[in-house]
N, C-alpha and C positions, 0 to 999 in steps of 0.2 A: 402550470406546471411546473414544478417547483425541480432545479437542478439533481436534486436527491430522486426524485421521482424519474428523472429522465436515466438517470445512472440504474436504478433498479429495472427499467424495460430493456436498456441495453445490454444488461447481466440477468434477463429472465429466468431462462436457462439453468442458471446456477443456482441451486439453494445457499449453497454458501455465501454467496455474494447478498443475499437477506438478510443472515446471520452476520455479516459484516456491516452491513448498514444500519442495523438493530444497535448491535454492540456500538458503533461509532454514536449513531443518536444518544445510546444509554451513558457513554463515556464522556463525554463533551457537547451536548447539547446546544450550547451558544455556537458552538465553532463548526457546526454542521456544512453551513455552508462555503467557507472558503477550503474546506476539507474537501467539499465535493467539486469544488473549484478546481483543486490540485487534481485529484483523479481524472475531471475531463480532461486538463493538459496533459498529464501521463498517457492517455488515450492516444496520442499523436505521434509518442514515441514507441509504444510497448503493444503489441497484438493482445487482441482479448485472451489467449491462456497464458499469458505472463500474467495478466493484471489479476485474473482470478487466483493462479498458483501464490500471488501475494497475499490475496483475500484466505485462501486455505492456509497458510502459514500464519498469518495474525489471529484468525480465529481461533487454529488448534493453540497458538500461545496466548490468548485472550489478551491480546495488548491491539485492539483495533484500530488505528489512528494512522493517517498519511503518513505521518512521518516512519512507523513500525513499516507501513506498505513500503515508501519508499525507500529506508535502507536494506529490505528485503528485496527487491530487485537492483539494487545497486549490488547488493551480496551474490545473487542468484545469476546477474545478467551482465554483470562489467560496469564498469564506469564510465565508458564512452558513453553511451545513453543517457546515463543518468545525468552528466556535467550538459547535457543538452535543456535541460528545465531548472537546475537544482542552481540558485543563485551561490557562487562562489562563497559568501558570507555564511550560509545555512550546510555547504557541502562538506566540512570537516565535522559536521554534528552527525549526519548520513551516514559518512564512511567509518566512524567510529562506531555506531552501533553495527553498522554492517559488518565489521571486525568481529563484534560479539557475538553475532549471529553465525558467522562460519565458523567459530571455536562451538558454540550451540551442536550446531550441526557433525561437524566433528566428533563429538561428545556423542552422540547419538546414534553415530555409527560405528562405534567402539562395542 
């Protein structure tokens, strides 16, 4: 069983997860395995509902990637948790995107 199939089993109760992984595969089929590995690592730091919340955001934005998912989780649930699994080098990229997401959310709320 592939890591993608394992993750789909983990989130079998959520249709949005199926959509997320289908779009992830379509967007970057070559990088599905490393992105799924990253999601598996995220599971150690975020509860199921938080990750599903991120899937919902990514599907709604039609940007299904681990970068977008990580940036959303950083934006929504804070820096402390994200710093535990994001490298120092990559952190700035995620933080920049998280700020853009925060601005988009504020525009939606107006």
